[in-house]
C-alpha positions, 0 to 999 in steps of 0.5 A: 759423061759422053761428050762425043756420041759419034766417036764414044768419047767421054770427059774422062777420056779427054782428061786421060789424054791430057794427063798423058801429054796432050796440051791442045784441042787439036792433039785431043781431037787427033787422039780421040776422034772427038768432034771429027764427025758431026762436030756438035760436041766441039764446044764442050770438048774444047771446054773440058780440054781447057779445064784439064790442061789448066789442072795439069799445068797449075794443079787445082789452083783456082784461076781467075782468068781463062787459060 
């Protein structure tokens, strides 16, 4: 699914950037351009980034608290 229409960034793109080593929303934004134009996608992009980083760090373990 497209997260950022302005820059054509999908959820898969965000997950790939995290898999390649990005560990923060700032790093994802710098590498993809997501939320750098109109910014309407920032909340969704941050959420996907958080989930992808947690998955990279902790695997598929179900966390009961926010990371």
